[in-house]
C-alpha positions, -999 to 999 in steps of 0.1 A, spaced: 2 0 -1 12 35 -7 3 69 10 9 104 -1 11 128 30 7 165 18 20 189 45 13 227 42 45 234 60 81 226 58 91 191 67 107 198 101 106 178 134 107 210 153 72 222 138 42 206 155 20 199 123 49 188 104 63 165 133 28 149 136 26 139 98 62 126 98 57 105 128 26 92 114 43 85 83 70 65 101 45 45 122 27 34 88 59 25 73 66 3 102 32 -14 94 42 -21 60 30 11 40 51 29 16 49 65 26 59 94 5 60 131 22 52 162 0 57 195 18 48 230 8 80 233 -13 73 201 -34 38 212 -41 46 250 -45 81 262 -42 73 301 -44 45 297 -16 69 316 9 62 350 -9 25 349 3 10 353 35 -24 347 53 -57 341 33 -37 347 0 -12 319 9 -40 295 22 -57 299 -11 -31 296 -36 -17 266 -15 -54 250 -21 -50 256 -58 -16 243 -61 -24 212 -41 -56 206 -63 -33 207 -92 -4 186 -77 -29 160 -66 -47 159 -101 -13 149 -115 0 128 -87 -29 111 -67 -34 80 -90 2 67 -80 -11 61 -43 -37 41 -27 -44 70 -1 -38 107 0 -35 124 35 -40 162 36 -45 190 61 -84 193 66 -83 231 55 -62 224 24 -84 209 -2 -119 225 -6 -127 212 -39 -153 185 -51 -143 148 -48 -150 145 -84 -119 167 -94 -97 138 -84 -87 102 -92 -115 82 -81 -96 50 -69 -73 68 -44 -89 73 -9 -86 109 1 -83 115 41 -85 149 55 -63 149 87 -83 166 111 -74 184 145 -106 209 141 -88 234 161 -99 262 138 -136 258 152 -122 255 187 -105 289 184 -137 306 173 -152 295 207 -125 302 231 -111 332 248 -72 334 246 -59 355 277 -39 387 264 -12 404 284 -26 437 299 -2 460 285 -6 490 260 14 472 233 -6 439 234 -38 462 235 -26 481 205 -16 447 185 -49 434 194 -67 467 180 -45 464 149 -42 426 142 -75 411 154 -98 419 126 -75 402 102 -69 373 126 -110 368 128 -111 372 88 -83 343 85 -101 322 108 -134 324 93 -118 317 61 -101 287 73 -133 274 88 -151 277 55 -122 258 37 -123 233 66 -160 227 63 -158 223 24 -126 200 25 -144 178 53 -175 174 30 -154 164 0 -131 140 18 -135 102 16 
């Protein structure tokens, strides 16, 4: 069995999301799977020139194209839950598409994160909070659409 892990981050054991995917792949290889890792750099080498919503949107488009070209070589494809908001019919039908889900995006919409009570942090909150909320709402929409289209 062959599985492709698509990670929207650099493959670095110091990064939590990447580390989880790498450790999962290592565990599956011990169970007899042949695992291939594709990081953001394999999927779209120029992704680092973008930030925020634009980065997420472009990465999703590039991942779609990448999987349309490569998914047929694998029995399963594992990808982040917010990265593939496209109809399942856009992809090779004999490959299992698995959305890896932590669902933290929805959790961040409901919890209050304590802030430091300094003028600097309050100013940062006023300046950055609208963009953070916009990005979180965008990510939740992407996540919902991705989940609806995963196997």
